[in-house]
C-alpha positions in Angstrom: 38.3 124.3 204.6 41.6 124.9 206.4 43.0 122.3 208.8 45.8 122.8 211.2 48.8 120.5 210.6 49.6 118.9 214.0 52.6 117.0 212.6 51.0 113.6 213.3 49.9 111.0 210.8 46.7 109.1 211.2 46.6 105.3 210.6 43.0 104.7 209.4 41.6 107.1 212.0 43.7 106.0 214.9 46.9 107.5 216.2 50.2 105.6 216.1 51.0 104.4 219.6 54.3 104.8 221.4 56.5 101.7 221.2 59.5 100.5 223.1 61.7 97.6 221.8 64.6 96.5 224.0 67.8 94.7 223.1 67.3 94.7 219.3 70.3 93.1 217.6 71.6 95.4 214.8 74.5 93.1 213.8 75.7 89.5 214.4 79.4 89.8 215.2 78.8 90.1 219.0 76.1 89.9 221.6 77.1 93.5 222.5 75.7 94.8 219.2 72.2 95.7 220.6 70.1 98.7 220.9 67.0 99.9 222.7 64.4 101.5 220.4 62.0 104.1 221.7 59.4 105.1 219.0 57.2 108.0 219.9 53.5 108.1 219.5 52.2 109.9 216.4 55.5 109.3 214.6 55.7 110.0 210.9 57.8 108.9 208.0 58.2 112.5 207.1 58.6 114.3 210.4 60.2 111.8 212.9 64.0 111.4 212.8 66.5 109.2 214.6 68.2 110.4 217.7 71.1 107.9 218.4 72.7 107.7 221.8 76.2 106.3 222.4 77.3 105.5 225.9 80.7 106.4 227.4 83.1 104.2 229.4 86.7 104.9 228.2 86.0 102.7 225.1 86.4 99.6 227.2 83.4 99.8 229.6 80.0 101.3 230.0 76.6 100.2 228.7 73.5 101.6 227.0 71.8 101.3 230.4 74.0 104.1 231.6 71.4 106.4 229.8 68.3 104.7 231.2 67.7 107.4 233.9 67.7 110.0 231.2 65.4 108.4 228.6 62.2 109.8 230.0 63.4 113.4 230.1 65.0 113.1 226.7 61.7 111.6 225.3 59.8 114.5 226.7 62.1 117.1 225.2 62.1 115.5 221.8 58.4 114.6 221.6 57.3 112.9 218.3 60.0 114.7 216.3 62.6 112.0 217.2 62.8 108.3 217.8 65.5 107.3 220.3 68.0 104.6 219.6 70.2 103.8 222.6 73.1 101.6 221.4 75.7 99.3 222.7 78.9 98.7 220.8 81.7 96.2 221.2 84.0 97.2 224.0 87.8 97.6 223.3 89.9 94.7 224.5 93.3 95.9 223.3 93.7 93.1 220.7 90.7 92.1 218.5 88.3 94.9 219.4 89.8 98.4 218.8 88.5 101.8 217.7 87.9 100.7 214.2 85.5 97.9 215.3 83.7 100.3 217.5 83.2 102.7 214.5 82.1 99.8 212.4 79.4 99.1 215.1 78.2 102.7 215.0 78.0 102.4 211.2 76.2 99.0 211.4 73.7 100.5 213.9 72.9 103.5 211.6 72.6 101.1 208.6 70.2 98.9 210.6 68.1 101.9 211.6 68.0 103.0 207.9 66.8 99.6 206.8 64.0 99.7 209.4 62.8 103.2 208.6 59.5 102.0 207.0 58.8 99.5 209.8 59.6 102.0 212.5 57.8 104.8 210.6 60.7 107.3 210.8 62.7 109.4 208.3 66.4 108.7 208.3 67.5 111.6 206.1 68.3 113.7 209.2 70.1 111.8 211.9 71.2 113.2 215.3 74.0 111.4 217.1 74.7 112.0 220.8 77.5 110.5 222.9 78.9 110.9 226.3 82.7 110.7 226.9 84.1 107.9 224.7 80.7 107.7 223.1 81.0 111.3 222.2 84.4 110.7 220.6 82.8 107.9 218.5 79.9 110.2 217.6 82.3 112.9 216.5 84.4 110.6 214.4 81.3 109.1 212.8 79.8 112.5 212.1 82.8 114.4 210.9 85.0 111.7 209.3 82.8 108.8 208.3 79.4 110.5 207.4 79.7 109.2 203.9 76.0 109.6 202.9 75.7 112.9 204.8 72.6 111.7 206.7 74.0 112.8 210.1 72.9 116.4 210.4 73.8 117.1 214.1 76.1 115.7 216.8 75.8 116.3 220.5 79.1 116.0 222.3 78.7 115.4 226.1 82.3 115.9 227.4 83.9 113.8 224.7 87.7 113.9 224.3 88.9 115.7 221.2 92.6 116.1 221.7 93.9 112.6 222.4 97.5 113.6 221.9 97.3 116.1 224.7 95.5 113.5 226.9 98.2 110.9 226.2 101.1 113.4 226.9 99.4 114.9 230.0 98.1 111.6 231.5 100.2 108.7 230.1 99.1 105.2 230.9 100.9 103.6 233.8 103.7 101.3 232.8 103.3 97.6 233.7 
């Protein structure tokens, strides 16, 4: 007989429950390297993909909690097709933590998610990265310049800077 594919997987007759895991360490270099994980109900290792959120804050501020008010609405839009990973990264300090370390954090977070794909019951072959402001800049750099295994398939840029030379020339930093 025919059976409609609902896109869900059954686990011995029961549905897979929604799961929320807060402050998961994805690396060990800093306490800032944490993420909140929102796994949808009825997720599937074939049909549920990572949706990674990167906060803004001028590269030196902000926090993953900046997205907390949006998690519920984003979850409802994405349904069981996406698991949400809301990440923190090391904030720039002008000396030891610079853009490269922040990009390393994005890479470490993605690598961590990929190593947890079986445990989280997700498919990491198609990753979506979304960032706001500085987070969007990091998402764009990771997606277009550093997407070495081509697993990032979409990037969502929420008002991220793309022409830093223009920004610098139009709005130079104040002299001290």
